C-alpha positions in Angstrom: 10.5 -20.0 34.8 8.6 -16.9 32.5 8.8 -18.0 28.6 10.9 -15.7 26.5 9.7 -12.9 24.2 9.2 -14.0 20.4 10.7 -11.0 18.3 8.5 -9.2 16.1 8.7 -10.5 11.8 9.3 -8.2 8.8 8.4 -9.9 5.8 8.8 -8.7 2.5 7.8 -10.2 -0.6 10.5 -10.0 -3.6 11.1 -10.4 -7.1 14.0 -8.7 -8.4 14.2 -6.1 -5.8 17.9 -4.1 -7.5 19.4 -1.7 -5.6 16.2 -0.3 -3.5 15.9 -3.8 -2.2 19.8 -3.8 -1.1 18.5 -0.2 0.9 15.6 -1.7 2.5 17.8 -4.0 3.9 20.5 -1.6 5.4 17.7 0.1 6.9 16.6 -2.7 8.3 19.8 -3.7 9.9 20.2 -0.3 11.9 16.5 -0.9 13.8 16.3 -0.3 17.3 14.1 -3.0 17.8 15.5 -6.7 17.2 13.2 -9.1 15.1 12.7 -11.5 12.7 13.2 -11.4 8.7 11.6 -13.6 6.4 11.2 -12.8 2.6 9.1 -14.7 -0.2 10.7 -14.6 -3.6 8.6 -15.0 -6.5 11.2 -16.2 -9.1 14.0 -13.2 -8.8 17.7 -13.7 -11.1 19.0 -10.6 -10.2 20.6 -11.8 -6.5 17.5 -10.7 -4.4 17.7 -14.4 -2.8 21.3 -14.3 -1.9 21.2 -10.5 -0.7 18.2 -11.4 1.8 19.9 -14.5 3.0 23.4 -12.6 3.4 21.3 -10.2 5.9 19.8 -13.1 7.9 16.2 -13.1 6.4 15.3 -16.6 6.2 14.0 -17.1 2.4 11.0 -18.8 0.9 10.9 -19.4 -2.6 8.0 -20.1 -4.7 7.2 -19.9 -8.9 5.9 -16.9 -10.1 2.9 -18.2 -11.4 2.0 -19.4 -7.1 2.4 -15.4 -6.1 -0.9 -13.3 -5.4 -0.6 -10.3 -3.5 -3.1 -11.8 -1.4 -1.8 -15.4 -0.9 1.7 -14.9 -0.8 1.3 -12.4 1.9 -0.7 -14.8 4.6 1.7 -17.3 3.3 4.2 -14.7 5.0 1.9 -14.1 8.0 2.0 -18.5 8.3 5.6 -19.1 8.3 6.4 -16.2 10.3 7.3 -16.6 13.7 6.4 -13.1 15.7 2.8 -11.9 17.3 3.2 -8.6 15.2 4.2 -9.0 11.9 5.3 -5.8 9.9 5.0 -5.7 6.3 7.2 -3.7 3.5 7.6 -4.0 -0.3 10.9 -4.5 -1.8 11.2 -1.2 -2.8 10.1 0.5 0.7 12.9 1.7 2.8 12.5 2.6 6.5 13.0 6.4 6.8 15.1 5.8 9.9 16.2 3.3 12.8 13.4 3.4 14.8 10.8 2.6 11.9 10.0 -0.7 13.4 9.6 0.5 17.1 7.1 3.3 16.3 5.5 1.2 13.7 4.8 -2.1 16.2 3.5 0.5 18.9 0.7 1.7 16.3 -0.8 -1.4 17.8 -1.1 -0.2 21.5 -2.2 2.9 21.1 -5.8 1.2 22.0 -6.8 -2.4 22.6 -8.8 -3.1 19.4 -6.1 -2.4 17.0 -5.4 -4.9 15.0 -3.5 -2.8 12.2 -1.3 -0.3 12.0 0.7 1.8 9.1 2.7 4.6 8.1 3.3 6.8 5.3 5.5 7.2 2.0 8.0 9.8 2.0 9.2 10.5 -1.6 13.0 9.5 -2.1 15.6 12.9 -2.4 15.2 13.3 -6.3 11.5 13.0 -6.5 9.9 15.0 -8.7 8.2 17.9 -7.0 4.7 16.5 -8.6 5.2 13.5 -7.2 6.5 15.1 -3.7 3.6 17.4 -3.6 1.3 14.4 -4.0 2.6 12.6 -1.8 3.0 14.8 1.1 -0.5 16.1 0.3 -2.5 12.7 0.9 -0.7 11.6 4.3 -0.9 14.8 6.0 -4.9 14.5 4.9 -5.0 11.3 7.1 -3.4 13.2 10.1 -3.2 17.0 10.0 -1.9 17.3 13.6 0.9 15.4 13.0 -0.3 12.8 15.7 -1.4 9.0 15.5 -5.0 8.6 14.1 -7.5 5.5 15.0 -10.0 4.6 13.1 -12.8 2.1 13.8 -16.7 1.3 12.8 -19.9 1.9 15.3 -21.5 -1.3 15.1 -24.3 0.3 12.7 -21.6 1.7 10.3 -20.5 -2.3 9.4 -22.9 -2.9 7.1 -21.8 0.4 5.2 -21.8 0.2 1.7 -18.3 -0.8 0.3 -18.3 2.6 -1.9 -18.7 4.9 1.1 -15.9 3.8 2.9 -13.1 5.1 -0.2 -10.9 7.3 1.4 -9.2 8.0 4.8 -11.5 5.4 6.9 -11.1 2.4 4.3 -7.6 3.2 3.6 -4.5 0.9 4.5 -1.4 0.1 2.7 0.8 -2.8 3.6 3.9 -2.0 1.9 4.4 -0.1 5.2 2.1 -1.8 8.0 2.0 -4.4 11.1 -0.3 -7.1 11.9 -1.5 -8.5 15.1 -1.2 -12.3 14.5 -4.3 -13.3 16.7 -6.6 -10.8 14.5 -5.1 -12.0 11.1 -5.9 -15.8 12.2 -9.6 -15.0 12.5 -9.7 -12.1 8.9 -6.8 -13.2 6.7 -5.8 -11.5 3.7 -8.2 -12.6 0.7 -6.4 -14.7 -2.4 -7.3 -11.4 -4.4 -4.9 -9.8 -7.3 -4.8 -6.5 -6.3 -5.5 -4.2 -3.4 -5.6 -6.9 -0.9 -4.6 -4.4 2.4 -7.9 -2.9 1.4 -10.0 -5.3 1.4 -8.3 -6.3 4.4 -8.7 -2.8 6.5 -12.3 -3.1 5.4 -12.7 -7.0 6.6 -10.9 -5.9 10.0 -13.1 -2.6 10.6 -16.2 -4.7 9.7 -15.1 -7.5 12.0 -14.7 -5.0 15.2 -11.0 -4.1 15.1 -9.9 -0.8 14.5 -6.5 0.4 12.2 -4.2 3.1 13.3 -2.1 5.6 11.6 1.5 6.4 12.9 3.1 9.3 11.2 6.1 8.9 12.4 6.9 5.3 11.2 7.4 6.4 7.5 9.0 4.7 4.8 11.2 6.2 1.7 8.5 5.1 -1.5 8.0 6.9 -4.3 8.1 6.2 -7.9 9.1 9.1 -10.8 6.8 7.3 -13.8 7.2 8.3 -17.1 3.9 9.5 -18.5 2.7 6.8 -19.8 4.3 4.3 -16.9 1.8 7.0 -14.9 -1.5 6.4 -17.1 -0.9 2.5 -16.9 -0.3 2.6 -12.9 -3.4 4.8 -12.6 -5.1 2.5 -14.6 -4.5 -0.4 -11.9 -4.8 1.7 -9.1 -8.4 2.9 -10.3 -9.3 -0.7 -11.5 -8.8 -2.0 -8.2 -11.1 0.7 -6.6 -13.3 -0.6 -8.7 -12.9 -4.2 -8.0 -13.3 -3.5 -4.5 -15.3 -0.9 -3.7 -17.6 -0.5 -7.2 -15.9 3.0 -7.7 -16.6 5.2 -10.7 -13.9 7.9 -11.1 -16.6 11.1 -11.7 -16.5 11.9 -15.7 -18.3 15.5 -15.5 -16.3 18.2 -16.8 -17.0 20.8 -13.9 -15.4 17.9 -11.7 -12.2 17.3 -14.0 -11.6 20.8 -14.6 -12.1 21.8 -10.7 -9.2 19.0 -10.2 -6.7 20.4 -12.6 -7.6 23.8 -11.6 -6.3 22.4 -8.0 -3.6 21.1 -9.1 -2.3 23.9 -11.5 -3.2 26.2 -8.4 -0.4 24.1 -5.7 1.7 24.0 -8.2 1.6 27.6 -8.6 2.1 28.3 -5.0 5.2 26.0 -4.4 6.9 27.6 -7.6 6.0 31.1 -6.8 9.1 32.2 -6.5 11.1 30.2 -9.4 12.4 32.1 -12.4 9.1 32.3 -15.1 10.5 29.8 -17.1 11.1 27.3 -14.7 7.7 28.2 -13.5 6.1 27.5 -16.8 7.7 24.1 -16.8 7.2 23.1 -13.4 3.3 23.6 -14.2 3.5 21.9 -17.5 4.5 18.9 -16.1 2.4 19.2 -13.5 -0.4 19.3 -15.8 0.7 16.4 -18.4 1.3 13.9 -15.4 -2.5 14.9 -13.8 -3.9 14.5 -17.6 -2.3 11.0 -17.5 -3.5 10.3 -13.8 -6.8 11.2 -14.8 -6.8 9.6 -18.3 -5.5 6.3 -16.5 -8.6 6.8 -13.6 -11.6 7.3 -16.0 -10.5 4.2 -17.7 -9.4 1.7 -15.0 -12.7 2.5 -13.0 -15.0 1.5 -16.2 -12.0 -1.6 -16.8 -15.5 -3.7 -16.4 -16.3 -2.2 -20.1 -13.0 -2.6 -21.9 -11.9 -6.2 -23.6 -9.3 -8.6 -21.6 -6.8 -7.3 -24.6 -6.7 -3.8 -23.9 -6.8 -4.0 -20.2 -3.4 -6.1 -20.4 -2.4 -3.5 -22.7 -3.1 -0.4 -20.2 -1.9 -2.0 -16.8 1.6 -1.5 -15.9 0.9 -5.5 -14.0 0.1 -6.6 -17.4 -2.9 -8.1 -15.8 -6.0 -8.4 -18.2 -8.8 -9.5 -15.6 -11.6 -7.9 -13.9 -12.2 -9.4 -10.7 -14.8 -7.5 -8.4 -15.3 -8.7 -5.3 -18.7 -7.9 -3.4 -17.8 -6.9 -0.2 -21.2 -5.6 0.9 -22.3 -9.4 1.1 -21.8 -11.2 4.4 -18.3 -11.9 4.8 -17.0 -15.5 5.4 -13.0 -15.3 4.9 -10.9 -18.4 4.4 -8.9 -19.2 7.3 -5.4 -18.5 7.1 -3.3 -21.5 5.4 -2.0 -23.1 8.8 -5.3 -23.7 9.9 -7.0 -25.1 7.2 -7.7 -28.9 6.9 
């Protein structure tokens, strides 16, 4: 008699997920593929744990101080049962009932694919600037709309990390699937931020491939205030500095070129709108771009800032700067359940 098939797992770290988490749970209940649902909660007080259990999830609970982006995902991997484990964040809602089917299918595109990910789509009421930015980025990853596989040739695996900024090194575990067999040799690193980018680099350098599956989408967008946008970008570009050693260019020519590009795209999108609406739209795009640029410039130079200022600028309230030497020979830790 053959052994029973093992269900894939869906894993979600949570803390005070609110209404968006409820929507994520509802979308998971409609999936065409049966799955195990496992949640790791780090101190919710808003009913998140009860909602997860009511949806049939197995819930792990840890103290807030024990949470880290990489370490908590390693815990979820270790405690889940599936040979394929899909990851969401609590506010990433599968866009349709075939999300899981399509995402885990990304691991079958080629024999060496170990990680797969899908795009974010803006929520229906997202601001036009948010919508345009998300759509432009994810469309750039697969302009023909077809699944795309990225891998490094043997001679490319020693490339400096900074040369893999952009499409080749991009990966997001807000909408991802990981093969357990690959993770057992190449787990997440226990890092404060950008754990998904680090995992992608480690996987690629270990000889695995990653797949982008454009149809496996989630609804995942944020309409931040101008101040929140700046602080979010500070966190993101500090992460790029820590992981890749990336410095955002600061030349006036580069900055002006970026602004002109954003405003040019906005003009085309607003071409048929009344003049007042066009002006307001362009002002919003310019303001948002200015906030993002300021956050990026500060974040990619976070090593030069005192901890008190880093904390004030961070949306996550993180004061540290923790660079990784990803260009040294990798010595990843074994996953938690394999450690002595």
